[in-house]
Each structure stands twice: as C-alpha cells, then as structure tokens.
MOPAC internal coordinates of N, CA, C and O (Angstrom, degrees):
PM7 1SCF
backbone

  N    0.0000 0     0.00 0     0.00 0    0    0    0
  C    1.4514 1     0.00 0     0.00 0    1    0    0
  C    1.5268 1   108.69 1     0.00 0    2    1    0
  O    1.2310 1   120.67 1   -54.60 1    3    2    1
  N    1.3012 1   116.32 1   125.40 1    3    2    1
  C    1.4619 1   120.93 1   178.00 1    5    3    2
  C    1.5229 1   109.59 1   -79.59 1    6    5    3
  O    1.2310 1   121.07 1   -41.84 1    7    6    5
  N    1.3001 1   115.57 1   138.16 1    7    6    5
  C    1.4579 1   121.06 1   178.58 1    9    7    6
  C    1.5150 1   110.01 1   -85.97 1   10    9    7
  O    1.2310 1   121.30 1   -17.80 1   11   10    9
  N    1.3321 1   115.11 1   162.20 1   11   10    9
  C    1.4629 1   120.83 1   172.31 1   13   11   10
  C    1.5212 1   107.77 1  -149.30 1   14   13   11
  O    1.2310 1   121.16 1   -20.62 1   15   14   13
  N    1.3291 1   115.39 1   159.38 1   15   14   13
  C    1.4628 1   119.75 1   178.33 1   17   15   14
  C    1.5179 1   109.25 1   -57.06 1   18   17   15
  O    1.2310 1   121.23 1   -42.07 1   19   18   17
  N    1.3188 1   115.24 1   137.93 1   19   18   17
  C    1.4564 1   121.84 1  -179.37 1   21   19   18
  C    1.5202 1   114.06 1    96.62 1   22   21   19
  O    1.2310 1   120.26 1   162.76 1   23   22   21
  N    1.3366 1   117.11 1   -17.24 1   23   22   21
  C    1.4729 1   119.49 1   178.09 1   25   23   22
  C    1.5142 1   110.42 1   -62.90 1   26   25   23
  O    1.2310 1   120.92 1   -36.00 1   27   26   25
  N    1.3308 1   115.84 1   144.00 1   27   26   25
  C    1.4574 1   121.40 1   174.50 1   29   27   26
  C    1.5254 1   107.98 1  -118.03 1   30   29   27
  O    1.2310 1   121.31 1   -47.57 1   31   30   29
  N    1.3187 1   115.10 1   132.43 1   31   30   29
  C    1.4621 1   121.75 1   178.34 1   33   31   30
  C    1.5227 1   106.83 1  -115.87 1   34   33   31
  O    1.2310 1   120.47 1   -50.57 1   35   34   33
  N    1.3207 1   116.71 1   129.43 1   35   34   33
  C    1.4634 1   121.71 1  -179.05 1   37   35   34
  C    1.5244 1   109.26 1  -126.54 1   38   37   35
  O    1.2310 1   120.56 1   -44.21 1   39   38   37
  N    1.3184 1   116.54 1   135.79 1   39   38   37
  C    1.4498 1   121.58 1   174.37 1   41   39   38
  C    1.5163 1   108.22 1  -153.70 1   42   41   39
  O    1.2310 1   120.73 1   -13.34 1   43   42   41
  N    1.3204 1   116.21 1   166.66 1   43   42   41
  C    1.4661 1   119.72 1  -178.35 1   45   43   42
  C    1.5120 1   110.73 1  -140.61 1   46   45   43
  O    1.2310 1   122.04 1   -18.17 1   47   46   45
  N    1.3310 1   113.69 1   161.83 1   47   46   45
  C    1.4591 1   121.41 1   178.68 1   49   47   46
  C    1.5150 1   108.70 1  -151.81 1   50   49   47
  O    1.2310 1   120.85 1   -38.92 1   51   50   49
  N    1.3137 1   115.97 1   141.08 1   51   50   49
  C    1.4596 1   122.20 1   172.11 1   53   51   50
  C    1.5240 1   107.32 1  -105.17 1   54   53   51
  O    1.2310 1   120.91 1   -57.17 1   55   54   53
  N    1.3266 1   115.87 1   122.83 1   55   54   53
  C    1.4601 1   120.66 1  -177.31 1   57   55   54
  C    1.5288 1   110.18 1   -84.18 1   58   57   55
  O    1.2310 1   121.06 1   -40.98 1   59   58   57
  N    1.3333 1   115.58 1   139.02 1   59   58   57
  C    1.4631 1   122.00 1  -177.83 1   61   59   58
  C    1.5298 1   110.48 1  -114.34 1   62   61   59
  O    1.2310 1   121.56 1   -13.75 1   63   62   61
  N    1.3123 1   114.61 1   166.25 1   63   62   61
  C    1.4665 1   121.05 1   174.63 1   65   63   62
  C    1.5298 1   109.84 1   -59.44 1   66   65   63
  O    1.2310 1   120.43 1   140.82 1   67   66   65
  N    1.3354 1   116.78 1   -39.18 1   67   66   65
  C    1.4596 1   121.21 1   179.83 1   69   67   66
  C    1.5312 1   111.20 1   -63.73 1   70   69   67
  O    1.2310 1   120.44 1   142.35 1   71   70   69
  N    1.3485 1   116.77 1   -37.65 1   71   70   69
  C    1.4705 1   120.22 1   176.33 1   73   71   70
  C    1.5242 1   110.45 1   -58.81 1   74   73   71
  O    1.2310 1   120.74 1   132.02 1   75   74   73
  N    1.3264 1   116.19 1   -47.98 1   75   74   73
  C    1.4681 1   121.42 1  -178.22 1   77   75   74
  C    1.5308 1   110.31 1   -64.75 1   78   77   75
  O    1.2310 1   120.01 1   137.09 1   79   78   77
  N    1.3247 1   117.58 1   -42.91 1   79   78   77
  C    1.4664 1   120.63 1   179.91 1   81   79   78
  C    1.5253 1   111.39 1   -62.83 1   82   81   79
  O    1.2310 1   120.12 1   136.67 1   83   82   81
  N    1.3313 1   117.38 1   -43.33 1   83   82   81
  C    1.4616 1   121.03 1   179.32 1   85   83   82
  C    1.5283 1   110.81 1   -65.84 1   86   85   83
  O    1.2310 1   120.42 1   135.15 1   87   86   85
  N    1.3442 1   116.81 1   -44.85 1   87   86   85
  C    1.4665 1   119.76 1   179.62 1   89   87   86
  C    1.5265 1   110.94 1   -64.82 1   90   89   87
  O    1.2310 1   120.14 1   145.85 1   91   90   89
  N    1.3278 1   117.33 1   -34.15 1   91   90   89
  C    1.4630 1   121.38 1   176.77 1   93   91   90
  C    1.5280 1   109.65 1   -60.73 1   94   93   91
  O    1.2310 1   120.55 1   134.45 1   95   94   93
  N    1.3293 1   116.55 1   -45.55 1   95   94   93
  C    1.4733 1   120.27 1   179.90 1   97   95   94
  C    1.5278 1   110.97 1   -65.73 1   98   97   95
  O    1.2310 1   120.13 1   137.82 1   99   98   97
  N    1.3268 1   117.36 1   -42.18 1   99   98   97
  C    1.4633 1   121.21 1  -176.48 1  101   99   98
  C    1.5264 1   111.27 1   -71.02 1  102  101   99
  O    1.2310 1   120.62 1   135.78 1  103  102  101
  N    1.3375 1   116.41 1   -44.22 1  103  102  101
  C    1.4676 1   120.77 1  -172.57 1  105  103  102
  C    1.5234 1   113.75 1   -88.58 1  106  105  103
  O    1.2310 1   120.38 1   154.94 1  107  106  105
  N    1.3279 1   116.88 1   -25.06 1  107  106  105
  C    1.4579 1   120.03 1  -173.82 1  109  107  106
  C    1.5229 1   112.76 1    79.69 1  110  109  107
  O    1.2310 1   120.36 1  -174.94 1  111  110  109
  N    1.3452 1   116.93 1     5.06 1  111  110  109
  C    1.4726 1   121.81 1   178.14 1  113  111  110
  C    1.5265 1   107.62 1   -78.44 1  114  113  111
  O    1.2310 1   121.40 1   -86.50 1  115  114  113
  N    1.3322 1   114.93 1    93.50 1  115  114  113
  C    1.4570 1   122.01 1  -173.59 1  117  115  114
  C    1.5191 1   112.46 1  -109.56 1  118  117  115
  O    1.2310 1   120.43 1  -144.94 1  119  118  117
  N    1.3315 1   116.79 1    35.06 1  119  118  117
  C    1.4609 1   119.92 1   176.25 1  121  119  118
  C    1.5207 1   110.17 1   -55.84 1  122  121  119
  O    1.2310 1   120.39 1   -36.62 1  123  122  121
  N    1.3210 1   116.85 1   143.38 1  123  122  121
  C    1.4595 1   121.23 1  -175.82 1  125  123  122
  C    1.5343 1   111.48 1   -56.23 1  126  125  123
  O    1.2310 1   120.22 1   148.15 1  127  126  125
  N    1.3228 1   117.19 1   -31.85 1  127  126  125
  C    1.4659 1   121.07 1  -179.32 1  129  127  126
  C    1.5306 1   112.28 1   -70.48 1  130  129  127
  O    1.2310 1   120.25 1   163.74 1  131  130  129
  N    1.3480 1   117.14 1   -16.26 1  131  130  129
  C    1.4573 1   120.89 1   175.63 1  133  131  130
  C    1.5276 1   111.40 1   -91.69 1  134  133  131
  O    1.2310 1   120.48 1   167.41 1  135  134  133
  N    1.3298 1   116.68 1   -12.59 1  135  134  133
  C    1.4641 1   121.48 1  -175.24 1  137  135  134
  C    1.5251 1   113.63 1  -111.07 1  138  137  135
  O    1.2310 1   120.39 1   155.54 1  139  138  137
  N    1.3309 1   116.85 1   -24.46 1  139  138  137
  C    1.4632 1   121.21 1  -174.70 1  141  139  138
  C    1.5246 1   109.87 1  -113.97 1  142  141  139
  O    1.2310 1   120.07 1   -61.34 1  143  142  141
  N    1.3290 1   117.48 1   118.66 1  143  142  141
  C    1.4631 1   119.85 1   179.67 1  145  143  142
  C    1.5260 1   112.01 1   -62.57 1  146  145  143
  O    1.2310 1   120.87 1   -31.51 1  147  146  145
  N    1.3240 1   115.93 1   148.49 1  147  146  145
  C    1.4653 1   120.72 1   174.78 1  149  147  146
  C    1.5300 1   109.20 1   -79.07 1  150  149  147
  O    1.2310 1   120.70 1     5.75 1  151  150  149
  N    1.3225 1   116.26 1  -174.25 1  151  150  149
  C    1.4665 1   120.70 1  -177.17 1  153  151  150
  C    1.5250 1   112.78 1   -63.88 1  154  153  151
  O    1.2310 1   119.94 1   164.46 1  155  154  153
  N    1.3288 1   117.71 1   -15.54 1  155  154  153
  C    1.4650 1   121.46 1   177.11 1  157  155  154
  C    1.5329 1   111.69 1   -99.91 1  158  157  155
  O    1.2310 1   120.60 1  -174.61 1  159  158  157
  N    1.3327 1   116.46 1     5.39 1  159  158  157
  C    1.4605 1   121.21 1   177.77 1  161  159  158
  C    1.5200 1   114.37 1    82.82 1  162  161  159
  O    1.2310 1   120.20 1  -166.96 1  163  162  161
  N    1.3217 1   117.22 1    13.04 1  163  162  161
  C    1.4683 1   121.68 1  -176.98 1  165  163  162
  C    1.5214 1   111.19 1   -99.02 1  166  165  163
  O    1.2310 1   120.97 1   -28.68 1  167  166  165
  N    1.3284 1   115.76 1   151.32 1  167  166  165
  C    1.4621 1   122.27 1   170.40 1  169  167  166
  C    1.5239 1   107.98 1  -104.18 1  170  169  167
  O    1.2310 1   120.57 1   -27.99 1  171  170  169
  N    1.3190 1   116.52 1   152.01 1  171  170  169
  C    1.4594 1   120.97 1   172.63 1  173  171  170
  C    1.5287 1   107.43 1   -80.29 1  174  173  171
  O    1.2310 1   120.66 1   -52.32 1  175  174  173
  N    1.3224 1   116.35 1   127.68 1  175  174  173
  C    1.4604 1   122.55 1   178.29 1  177  175  174
  C    1.5337 1   108.01 1   -75.60 1  178  177  175
  O    1.2310 1   120.09 1   -44.91 1  179  178  177
  N    1.3276 1   117.43 1   135.09 1  179  178  177
  C    1.4561 1   121.15 1   177.79 1  181  179  178
  C    1.5333 1   109.68 1   -58.28 1  182  181  179
  O    1.2310 1   121.21 1   -38.47 1  183  182  181
  N    1.3353 1   115.28 1   141.53 1  183  182  181
  C    1.4565 1   120.02 1   178.96 1  185  183  182
  C    1.5203 1   112.49 1   -56.59 1  186  185  183
  O    1.2310 1   120.56 1   136.49 1  187  186  185
  N    1.3208 1   116.54 1   -43.51 1  187  186  185
  C    1.4626 1   118.40 1  -179.40 1  189  187  186
  C    1.5153 1   112.62 1   -70.94 1  190  189  187
  O    1.2310 1   119.76 1   155.33 1  191  190  189
  N    1.3222 1   118.07 1   -24.67 1  191  190  189
  C    1.4672 1   119.74 1   172.16 1  193  191  190
  C    1.5322 1   109.36 1   -69.27 1  194  193  191
  O    1.2310 1   120.28 1   137.83 1  195  194  193
  N    1.3189 1   117.08 1   -42.17 1  195  194  193
  C    1.4653 1   120.64 1   174.90 1  197  195  194
  C    1.5275 1   110.17 1   -60.32 1  198  197  195
  O    1.2310 1   120.40 1   142.52 1  199  198  197
  N    1.3312 1   116.83 1   -37.48 1  199  198  197
  C    1.4641 1   121.75 1  -178.14 1  201  199  198
  C    1.5260 1   112.98 1   -69.25 1  202  201  199
  O    1.2310 1   119.89 1   171.70 1  203  202  201
  N    1.3355 1   117.82 1    -8.30 1  203  202  201
  C    1.4643 1   118.51 1   175.11 1  205  203  202
  C    1.5205 1   111.43 1   -70.83 1  206  205  203
  O    1.2310 1   119.79 1   164.10 1  207  206  205
  N    1.3195 1   118.01 1   -15.90 1  207  206  205
  C    1.4666 1   119.32 1   178.66 1  209  207  206
  C    1.5254 1   112.18 1   -61.41 1  210  209  207
  O    1.2310 1   118.78 1   123.77 1  211  210  209
  N    1.3408 1   119.92 1   -56.23 1  211  210  209
  C    1.4590 1   117.32 1   179.40 1  213  211  210
  C    1.5244 1   113.67 1   -68.81 1  214  213  211
  O    1.2310 1   119.68 1   157.64 1  215  214  213
  N    1.3276 1   118.21 1   -22.36 1  215  214  213
  C    1.4656 1   118.59 1   178.55 1  217  215  214
  C    1.5209 1   111.59 1   -72.89 1  218  217  215
  O    1.2310 1   120.06 1   169.09 1  219  218  217
  N    1.3282 1   117.49 1   -10.91 1  219  218  217
  C    1.4689 1   121.16 1   176.14 1  221  219  218
  C    1.5295 1   110.58 1   -59.09 1  222  221  219
  O    1.2310 1   120.10 1   148.52 1  223  222  221
  N    1.3203 1   117.41 1   -31.48 1  223  222  221
  C    1.4594 1   120.68 1   177.21 1  225  223  222
  C    1.5199 1   109.67 1   -58.03 1  226  225  223
  O    1.2310 1   121.19 1   137.35 1  227  226  225
  N    1.3376 1   115.33 1   -42.65 1  227  226  225
  C    1.4590 1   119.64 1   178.41 1  229  227  226
  C    1.5143 1   111.85 1   -59.79 1  230  229  227
  O    1.2310 1   120.60 1   134.86 1  231  230  229
  N    1.2969 1   116.46 1   -45.14 1  231  230  229
  C    1.4532 1   120.15 1   179.29 1  233  231  230
  C    1.5164 1   112.87 1   -64.97 1  234  233  231
  O    1.2310 1   120.68 1   142.66 1  235  234  233
  N    1.3079 1   116.30 1   -37.34 1  235  234  233
  C    1.4651 1   120.39 1  -178.43 1  237  235  234
  C    1.5210 1   112.98 1   -76.96 1  238  237  235
  O    1.2310 1   120.17 1   156.60 1  239  238  237
  N    1.3500 1   117.28 1   -23.40 1  239  238  237
  C    1.4696 1   120.33 1  -172.93 1  241  239  238
  C    1.5290 1   113.19 1  -127.79 1  242  241  239
  O    1.2310 1   120.02 1  -162.21 1  243  242  241
  N    1.3392 1   117.57 1    17.79 1  243  242  241
  C    1.4699 1   122.62 1   175.21 1  245  243  242
  C    1.5254 1   113.41 1    56.47 1  246  245  243
  O    1.2310 1   121.04 1  -134.85 1  247  246  245
  N    1.3306 1   115.62 1    45.15 1  247  246  245
  C    1.4637 1   120.81 1   178.63 1  249  247  246
  C    1.5246 1   109.35 1   -86.56 1  250  249  247
  O    1.2310 1   121.11 1   -50.01 1  251  250  249
  N    1.3172 1   115.48 1   129.99 1  251  250  249
  C    1.4580 1   121.80 1   169.29 1  253  251  250
  C    1.5211 1   105.70 1   -98.04 1  254  253  251
  O    1.2310 1   120.47 1   -74.92 1  255  254  253
  N    1.3320 1   116.70 1   105.08 1  255  254  253
  C    1.4682 1   121.31 1  -174.08 1  257  255  254
  C    1.5200 1   110.62 1   -71.17 1  258  257  255
  O    1.2310 1   121.27 1   -38.75 1  259  258  257
  N    1.3131 1   115.17 1   141.25 1  259  258  257
  C    1.4676 1   121.84 1   173.86 1  261  259  258
  C    1.5164 1   110.49 1  -108.42 1  262  261  259
  O    1.2310 1   120.66 1   141.81 1  263  262  261
  N    1.3181 1   116.34 1   -38.19 1  263  262  261
  C    1.4661 1   120.50 1   175.96 1  265  263  262
  C    1.5182 1   108.99 1  -137.84 1  266  265  263
  O    1.2310 1   121.24 1   -31.46 1  267  266  265
  N    1.3289 1   115.23 1   148.54 1  267  266  265
  C    1.4678 1   122.40 1   174.84 1  269  267  266
  C    1.5123 1   107.18 1  -143.40 1  270  269  267
  O    1.2310 1   120.65 1   -49.88 1  271  270  269
  N    1.3172 1   116.37 1   130.12 1  271  270  269
  C    1.4613 1   121.55 1   178.26 1  273  271  270
  C    1.5159 1   108.74 1  -123.58 1  274  273  271
  O    1.2310 1   120.91 1   -52.73 1  275  274  273
  N    1.3181 1   115.86 1   127.27 1  275  274  273
  C    1.4616 1   122.13 1  -178.90 1  277  275  274
  C    1.5226 1   109.63 1  -123.87 1  278  277  275
  O    1.2310 1   120.91 1   -43.87 1  279  278  277
  N    1.3219 1   115.86 1   136.13 1  279  278  277
  C    1.4626 1   121.07 1   170.46 1  281  279  278
  C    1.5258 1   106.47 1  -123.15 1  282  281  279
  O    1.2310 1   121.17 1   -66.03 1  283  282  281
  N    1.3172 1   115.36 1   113.97 1  283  282  281
  C    1.4632 1   122.11 1  -177.52 1  285  283  282
  C    1.5244 1   108.29 1   -87.58 1  286  285  283
  O    1.2310 1   120.43 1   -64.42 1  287  286  285
  N    1.3231 1   116.78 1   115.58 1  287  286  285
  C    1.4585 1   122.52 1  -171.54 1  289  287  286
  C    1.5379 1   112.94 1   -90.39 1  290  289  287
  O    1.2310 1   120.27 1   142.06 1  291  290  289
  N    1.3175 1   117.08 1   -37.94 1  291  290  289
  C    1.4681 1   122.04 1  -179.83 1  293  291  290
  C    1.5180 1   108.57 1  -159.96 1  294  293  291
  O    1.2310 1   119.80 1   -18.37 1  295  294  293
  N    1.3294 1   117.99 1   161.63 1  295  294  293
  C    1.4641 1   120.20 1  -176.73 1  297  295  294
  C    1.5328 1   112.52 1   -68.47 1  298  297  295
  O    1.2310 1   122.00 1   -26.59 1  299  298  297
  N    1.3201 1   113.78 1   153.41 1  299  298  297
  C    1.4567 1   122.90 1   171.78 1  301  299  298
  C    1.5174 1   106.18 1  -112.80 1  302  301  299
  O    1.2310 1   120.63 1   -41.84 1  303  302  301
  N    1.3380 1   116.41 1   138.16 1  303  302  301
  C    1.4600 1   122.10 1  -178.23 1  305  303  302
  C    1.5196 1   110.16 1  -116.61 1  306  305  303
  O    1.2310 1   121.02 1   -24.50 1  307  306  305
  N    1.3366 1   115.66 1   155.50 1  307  306  305
  C    1.4564 1   118.93 1   173.21 1  309  307  306
  C    1.5288 1   108.04 1   -56.99 1  310  309  307
  O    1.2310 1   121.14 1   -39.53 1  311  310  309
  N    1.3112 1   115.42 1   140.47 1  311  310  309
  C    1.4643 1   121.76 1  -175.99 1  313  311  310
  C    1.5224 1   113.04 1    93.55 1  314  313  311
  O    1.2310 1   119.98 1   163.57 1  315  314  313
  N    1.3461 1   117.64 1   -16.43 1  315  314  313
  C    1.4626 1   120.60 1   177.26 1  317  315  314
  C    1.5278 1   109.91 1   -73.12 1  318  317  315
  O    1.2310 1   121.40 1   -40.28 1  319  318  317
  N    1.3296 1   114.93 1   139.72 1  319  318  317
  C    1.4664 1   121.35 1   172.48 1  321  319  318
  C    1.5183 1   107.03 1  -104.25 1  322  321  319
  O    1.2310 1   121.27 1   -58.96 1  323  322  321
  N    1.3193 1   115.18 1   121.04 1  323  322  321
  C    1.4622 1   121.42 1  -176.27 1  325  323  322
  C    1.5280 1   109.07 1  -109.82 1  326  325  323
  O    1.2310 1   121.26 1   -51.10 1  327  326  325
  N    1.3350 1   115.20 1   128.90 1  327  326  325
  C    1.4594 1   121.87 1   175.43 1  329  327  326
  C    1.5215 1   107.51 1  -102.42 1  330  329  327
  O    1.2310 1   120.85 1   -51.35 1  331  330  329
  N    1.3201 1   115.99 1   128.65 1  331  330  329
  C    1.4636 1   121.93 1   178.81 1  333  331  330
  C    1.5229 1   108.70 1  -111.45 1  334  333  331
  O    1.2310 1   121.07 1   -55.44 1  335  334  333
  N    1.3198 1   115.56 1   124.56 1  335  334  333
  C    1.4597 1   121.86 1   174.51 1  337  335  334
  C    1.5201 1   107.73 1  -113.36 1  338  337  335
  O    1.2310 1   121.06 1   -60.71 1  339  338  337
  N    1.3142 1   115.57 1   119.29 1  339  338  337
  C    1.4597 1   121.07 1   179.08 1  341  339  338
  C    1.5231 1   108.85 1  -116.15 1  342  341  339
  O    1.2310 1   121.00 1   -44.48 1  343  342  341
  N    1.3168 1   115.69 1   135.52 1  343  342  341
  C    1.4641 1   121.73 1   177.86 1  345  343  342
  C    1.5153 1   108.97 1  -113.43 1  346  345  343
  O    1.2310 1   120.56 1   -50.23 1  347  346  345
  N    1.3213 1   116.53 1   129.77 1  347  346  345
  C    1.4529 1   121.24 1   176.69 1  349  347  346
  C    1.5295 1   107.27 1   -78.86 1  350  349  347
  O    1.2310 1   120.70 1   -69.12 1  351  350  349
  N    1.3243 1   116.27 1   110.88 1  351  350  349
  C    1.4632 1   121.58 1  -177.57 1  353  351  350
  C    1.5271 1   111.51 1   -81.55 1  354  353  351
  O    1.2310 1   120.11 1   142.46 1  355  354  353
  N    1.3324 1   117.39 1   -37.54 1  355  354  353
  C    1.4601 1   120.55 1   173.96 1  357  355  354
  C    1.5205 1   108.80 1  -151.42 1  358  357  355
  O    1.2310 1   121.73 1   -29.74 1  359  358  357
  N    1.3085 1   114.30 1   150.26 1  359  358  357
  C    1.4617 1   122.68 1  -177.07 1  361  359  358
  C    1.5154 1   106.07 1  -154.51 1  362  361  359
  O    1.2310 1   120.35 1   -78.25 1  363  362  361
  N    1.3453 1   116.93 1   101.75 1  363  362  361
  C    1.4685 1   118.77 1  -173.62 1  365  363  362
  C    1.5191 1   111.90 1  -148.99 1  366  365  363
  O    1.2310 1   121.25 1   -28.08 1  367  366  365
  N    1.3203 1   115.22 1   151.92 1  367  366  365
  C    1.4655 1   121.74 1   177.55 1  369  367  366
  C    1.5279 1   110.01 1   -68.68 1  370  369  367
  O    1.2310 1   121.26 1   -36.02 1  371  370  369
  N    1.3420 1   115.20 1   143.98 1  371  370  369
  C    1.4676 1   120.96 1   176.93 1  373  371  370
  C    1.5278 1   109.10 1  -103.37 1  374  373  371
  O    1.2310 1   121.18 1    -6.26 1  375  374  373
  N    1.3261 1   115.35 1   173.74 1  375  374  373
  C    1.4594 1   119.71 1   179.21 1  377  375  374
  C    1.5244 1   112.67 1   -66.35 1  378  377  375
  O    1.2310 1   119.89 1   160.93 1  379  378  377
  N    1.3108 1   117.81 1   -19.07 1  379  378  377
  C    1.4692 1   121.63 1   178.61 1  381  379  378
  C    1.5255 1   111.57 1   -93.85 1  382  381  379
  O    1.2310 1   120.83 1  -162.91 1  383  382  381
  N    1.3279 1   116.01 1    17.09 1  383  382  381
  C    1.4634 1   123.32 1   178.71 1  385  383  382
  C    1.5358 1   112.59 1    60.84 1  386  385  383
  O    1.2310 1   121.30 1  -147.50 1  387  386  385
  N    1.3107 1   115.11 1    32.50 1  387  386  385
  C    1.4658 1   120.96 1   170.59 1  389  387  386
  C    1.5156 1   106.90 1  -108.79 1  390  389  387
  O    1.2310 1   121.02 1    -6.10 1  391  390  389
  N    1.2962 1   115.65 1   173.90 1  391  390  389
  C    1.4573 1   119.68 1   177.84 1  393  391  390
  C    1.5139 1   109.02 1  -115.48 1  394  393  391
  O    1.2310 1   120.86 1   -57.72 1  395  394  393
  N    1.3334 1   115.97 1   122.28 1  395  394  393
  C    1.4652 1   121.55 1   177.44 1  397  395  394
  C    1.5242 1   108.34 1   -88.12 1  398  397  395
  O    1.2310 1   120.89 1   -39.39 1  399  398  397
  N    1.3182 1   115.90 1   140.61 1  399  398  397
  C    1.4578 1   121.52 1   179.72 1  401  399  398
  C    1.5257 1   109.36 1  -131.82 1  402  401  399
  O    1.2310 1   120.91 1   -40.10 1  403  402  401
  N    1.3159 1   115.86 1   139.90 1  403  402  401
  C    1.4570 1   123.44 1   171.87 1  405  403  402
  C    1.5230 1   106.09 1  -131.97 1  406  405  403
  O    1.2310 1   120.54 1   -46.75 1  407  406  405
  N    1.3158 1   116.57 1   133.25 1  407  406  405
  C    1.4639 1   120.69 1  -179.11 1  409  407  406
  C    1.5146 1   110.00 1  -141.23 1  410  409  407
  O    1.2310 1   120.84 1   -27.41 1  411  410  409
  N    1.3149 1   115.99 1   152.59 1  411  410  409
  C    1.4644 1   122.49 1   173.03 1  413  411  410
  C    1.5178 1   107.37 1  -121.03 1  414  413  411
  O    1.2310 1   120.82 1   -22.89 1  415  414  413
  N    1.3339 1   116.04 1   157.11 1  415  414  413
  C    1.4618 1   118.77 1  -176.17 1  417  415  414
  C    1.5242 1   111.30 1  -148.39 1  418  417  415
  O    1.2310 1   122.07 1   -21.22 1  419  418  417
  N    1.3223 1   113.65 1   158.78 1  419  418  417
  C    1.4560 1   122.37 1   173.94 1  421  419  418
  C    1.5225 1   107.45 1  -141.62 1  422  421  419
  O    1.2310 1   120.71 1   -45.73 1  423  422  421
  N    1.3277 1   116.25 1   134.27 1  423  422  421
  C    1.4587 1   121.95 1   179.60 1  425  423  422
  C    1.5238 1   108.75 1  -118.65 1  426  425  423
  O    1.2310 1   120.56 1   -49.23 1  427  426  425
  N    1.3321 1   116.53 1   130.77 1  427  426  425
  C    1.4642 1   121.66 1  -179.02 1  429  427  426
  C    1.5238 1   109.94 1  -125.36 1  430  429  427
  O    1.2310 1   121.67 1   -28.51 1  431  430  429
  N    1.3321 1   114.41 1   151.49 1  431  430  429
  C    1.4601 1   119.10 1   178.23 1  433  431  430
  C    1.5322 1   110.48 1   -88.84 1  434  433  431
  O    1.2310 1   121.26 1     1.81 1  435  434  433
  N    1.3195 1   115.20 1  -178.19 1  435  434  433
  C    1.4629 1   121.39 1  -176.83 1  437  435  434
  C    1.5345 1   112.67 1   -66.16 1  438  437  435
  O    1.2310 1   120.13 1   168.41 1  439  438  437
  N    1.3137 1   117.35 1   -11.59 1  439  438  437
  C    1.4682 1   121.64 1   175.79 1  441  439  438
  C    1.5322 1   111.03 1   -97.85 1  442  441  439
  O    1.2310 1   120.85 1  -168.73 1  443  442  441
  N    1.3395 1   115.97 1    11.27 1  443  442  441
  C    1.4663 1   124.01 1   179.86 1  445  443  442
  C    1.5309 1   112.28 1    63.05 1  446  445  443
  O    1.2310 1   120.56 1  -150.31 1  447  446  445
  N    1.3270 1   116.53 1    29.69 1  447  446  445
  C    1.4667 1   122.39 1   175.81 1  449  447  446
  C    1.5222 1   108.59 1  -100.26 1  450  449  447
  O    1.2310 1   120.85 1   -48.16 1  451  450  449
  N    1.3355 1   115.99 1   131.84 1  451  450  449
  C    1.4595 1   119.76 1  -179.98 1  453  451  450
  C    1.5249 1   109.82 1   -70.02 1  454  453  451
  O    1.2310 1   121.01 1   -51.32 1  455  454  453
  N    1.3339 1   115.67 1   128.68 1  455  454  453
  C    1.4620 1   120.73 1  -179.81 1  457  455  454
  C    1.5272 1   112.60 1  -110.22 1  458  457  455
  O    1.2310 1   120.59 1   157.41 1  459  458  457
  N    1.3346 1   116.48 1   -22.59 1  459  458  457
  C    1.4603 1   120.99 1  -175.56 1  461  459  458
  C    1.5289 1   108.50 1  -156.50 1  462  461  459
  O    1.2310 1   120.79 1   -40.15 1  463  462  461
  N    1.3327 1   116.10 1   139.85 1  463  462  461
  C    1.4546 1   120.20 1   172.36 1  465  463  462
  C    1.5143 1   108.42 1  -146.64 1  466  465  463
  O    1.2310 1   121.07 1   -17.38 1  467  466  465
  N    1.3232 1   115.56 1   162.62 1  467  466  465
  C    1.4478 1   118.82 1   179.82 1  469  467  466
  C    1.5085 1   112.45 1   164.77 1  470  469  467
  O    1.2310 1   121.41 1    22.34 1  471  470  469
  N    1.3340 1   114.90 1  -157.66 1  471  470  469
  C    1.4520 1   120.46 1  -179.05 1  473  471  470
  C    1.5214 1   109.17 1  -157.98 1  474  473  471
  O    1.2310 1   121.45 1   -13.50 1  475  474  473
  N    1.3310 1   114.84 1   166.50 1  475  474  473
  C    1.4490 1   120.12 1   174.81 1  477  475  474
  C    1.5281 1   109.46 1  -149.34 1  478  477  475
  O    1.2310 1   121.35 1   -19.85 1  479  478  477
  N    1.3180 1   115.02 1   160.15 1  479  478  477
  C    1.4591 1   122.23 1   175.93 1  481  479  478
  C    1.5146 1   108.78 1  -140.38 1  482  481  479
  O    1.2310 1   120.91 1   -31.50 1  483  482  481
  N    1.3148 1   115.86 1   148.50 1  483  482  481
  C    1.4512 1   120.29 1   179.20 1  485  483  482
  C    1.5075 1   110.98 1  -175.36 1  486  485  483
  O    1.2310 1   121.53 1    17.69 1  487  486  485
  N    1.3347 1   114.67 1  -162.31 1  487  486  485
  C    1.4573 1   120.57 1   177.92 1  489  487  486
  C    1.5252 1   108.96 1  -128.24 1  490  489  487
  O    1.2310 1   121.62 1   -27.40 1  491  490  489
  N    1.3218 1   114.51 1   152.60 1  491  490  489
  C    1.4563 1   120.57 1   175.73 1  493  491  490
  C    1.5300 1   107.59 1   -88.59 1  494  493  491
  O    1.2310 1   120.69 1   -51.72 1  495  494  493
  N    1.3166 1   116.28 1   128.28 1  495  494  493
  C    1.4727 1   120.08 1   179.49 1  497  495  494
  C    1.5147 1   110.54 1   -80.67 1  498  497  495
  O    1.2310 1   120.10 1   180.00 1  499  498  497

C-alpha cells in the first residue's frame, strides 16, 4: 500500500516482562527499574523499547530514518497496551527519485494517557 500525506497508521502492542528482559540484554540498559518489579509486579519498559512502536512504520514501509524526535511523557510498564497513531505529514518524490517522508506520532496507554510523542523524517528505499 502506497502512503500519502494525511494517512494515519494505527497499531498497538502489549509489553511483556520477556520484552524488557530481552531489550535489557541487547541494549545494556540495566537500570534498577527495568530489573526490579514494583509493588504490582511490573517492570518499567525502557524508553527506547517503547520508541520501537513508531519505528514500526519504517519497517513496514522501508523508511531509512534521518531524524527521530521522541518526547517521553510518562512511564510504560509491563502489561501496558500502547496504541500508536502516526500521521504522514508529507510524502513526496525527491530530485534523486526517492520518496521523502515526514510523520508525527502519539502513543497512548490503555488508560488513554499519552506516554510518547514525536516525529521522524527519512526516505523510502
């Protein structure tokens, strides 16, 4: 499916303890809050693991990102289901016959609280 300016892409993910443990091993982000459950048995999900939600657009549409801006609004915990809504702000051919893309996004938890927002720009390969 070809994208166009104004398109909105929505998807969701529920983060698990296994996700956090794997990302901890891969990233080396071993903050105590990622390793020690809180009083409800939850771990705090790494911010960059949460940020993989909007990068899914890149994977689905072969985007080579040039810039990415993230603003982390509140923590995400294991067991949280996060919905990511991304809007394609521009999508146009460049002089090198590539397609430039700019998108903005907002991610909310199951309580409809915004946890992450930002934007990215890149080219379609």
